[in-house]
C-alpha positions as CSV (number, residue, x, y, z in Angstrom):
1,X,-36.9,34.6,18.1
2,X,-39.6,34.9,15.9
3,X,-42.3,32.7,14.8
4,X,-39.9,31.7,11.9
5,X,-37.7,30.2,14.5
6,X,-38.2,27.0,13.4
7,X,-36.7,28.1,9.6
8,X,-33.7,29.6,11.4
9,X,-30.5,27.8,12.0
10,X,-27.8,30.3,13.4
11,X,-25.0,27.7,13.0
12,X,-25.6,26.9,9.4
13,X,-22.6,28.3,7.8
14,X,-23.2,30.0,4.2
15,X,-22.5,27.6,1.2
16,X,-19.7,29.9,-0.3
17,X,-19.8,33.3,-1.5
18,X,-21.9,33.2,-4.7
19,X,-25.3,31.5,-5.9
20,X,-24.5,27.8,-5.9
21,X,-26.2,27.2,-9.1
22,X,-25.0,30.3,-11.1
23,X,-21.5,29.0,-10.1
24,X,-21.9,25.8,-11.4
25,X,-23.2,27.1,-14.7
26,X,-20.6,29.8,-15.1
27,X,-23.9,32.4,-14.8
28,X,-24.0,35.6,-12.9
29,X,-26.4,37.4,-10.4
30,X,-27.7,40.7,-9.4
31,X,-28.0,40.1,-5.5
32,X,-27.2,37.2,-3.2
33,X,-29.6,35.5,-0.6
34,X,-28.8,33.2,2.1
35,X,-31.3,30.2,3.2
36,X,-31.6,30.9,7.2
37,X,-32.1,27.0,7.5
38,X,-29.3,25.5,5.9
39,X,-26.9,28.2,4.3
40,X,-27.5,27.8,0.8
41,X,-26.6,30.8,-1.2
42,X,-28.9,31.7,-4.2
43,X,-29.4,34.7,-6.2
44,X,-32.4,37.1,-6.0
45,X,-35.5,37.3,-8.2
46,X,-33.9,40.1,-10.1
47,X,-31.2,37.6,-11.4
48,X,-31.9,35.4,-14.4
49,X,-31.8,32.4,-12.2
50,X,-33.9,33.1,-9.2
51,X,-32.2,30.3,-7.2
52,X,-33.0,31.3,-3.9
53,X,-36.7,31.2,-4.9
54,X,-36.0,27.9,-6.3
55,X,-34.3,26.7,-3.2
56,X,-37.3,27.5,-0.9
57,X,-39.8,25.8,-3.5
58,X,-37.5,22.8,-3.6
59,X,-36.4,22.5,0.1
60,X,-39.6,24.2,1.9
61,X,-36.7,26.5,3.6
62,X,-38.9,29.7,3.7
63,X,-36.6,32.1,5.2
64,X,-33.7,33.8,3.5
65,X,-31.5,36.8,4.8
66,X,-29.9,39.1,2.5
67,X,-26.1,38.1,1.6
68,X,-25.3,41.8,0.8
69,X,-22.5,43.6,2.7
70,X,-24.5,46.0,5.3
71,X,-28.0,44.3,4.8
72,X,-29.2,42.1,7.6
73,X,-33.0,41.8,6.6
74,X,-34.8,38.5,6.5
75,X,-37.5,37.4,4.3
76,X,-40.2,35.1,4.6
77,X,-41.4,33.5,1.2
78,X,-44.6,32.0,3.1
79,X,-46.5,35.7,3.8
80,X,-44.0,37.8,2.0
81,X,-42.9,39.7,5.0
82,X,-39.4,41.3,6.1
83,X,-38.3,41.0,9.6
84,X,-35.4,41.2,12.0
85,X,-33.8,38.2,13.0
86,X,-30.9,36.6,14.6
87,X,-27.1,36.8,14.2
88,X,-26.0,34.0,11.5
89,X,-23.0,32.3,11.4
90,X,-20.1,34.2,9.7
91,X,-19.4,35.3,7.2
92,X,-22.9,37.2,6.9
93,X,-22.2,38.6,3.2
94,X,-20.3,38.0,0.1
95,X,-16.7,39.7,0.2
96,X,-16.4,43.6,-0.3
97,X,-14.5,43.1,-3.3
98,X,-17.1,40.9,-5.2
99,X,-19.0,43.2,-7.6
100,X,-22.9,43.7,-7.5
101,X,-24.1,42.4,-9.8
102,X,-21.1,40.0,-10.5
103,X,-19.2,38.2,-10.8
104,X,-17.2,40.9,-12.7
105,X,-15.7,38.3,-15.1
106,X,-18.8,36.7,-16.1
107,X,-21.2,39.9,-16.3
108,X,-22.1,40.8,-20.0
109,X,-22.0,44.2,-21.0
110,X,-25.4,44.6,-21.9
111,X,-26.6,42.6,-18.7
112,X,-29.2,45.6,-17.8
113,X,-30.6,45.1,-21.3
114,X,-30.9,41.6,-20.6
115,X,-32.8,42.2,-17.1
116,X,-34.7,44.7,-18.9
117,X,-35.9,42.7,-21.3
118,X,-36.9,39.8,-19.4
119,X,-39.1,41.8,-17.4
120,X,-41.2,42.9,-20.1
């Protein structure tokens, strides 16, 4: 276990297969992140909502894990470091059939331009 162990609960299942807040508002995301403490699924900072970061700031849960297929890295917001951690409760990613970005039925045709204009 790492020094981040107090922020990791291996038995907390993910809150779903998509960003909780984006699902509630009908929005879309680029990539998904899972709170290692409570399982909250939020969108990454490249997404419009940046809900994973908002979850950290509101809850104090500073450690996330990628919720993308084939990725198992952890991130600690407190010191902005990646690290290896323990296996979390299944499932460890969104379904392979779920598009990235996604979900496909809510993704605007000009999604890339939207993100690029926001980055300026």
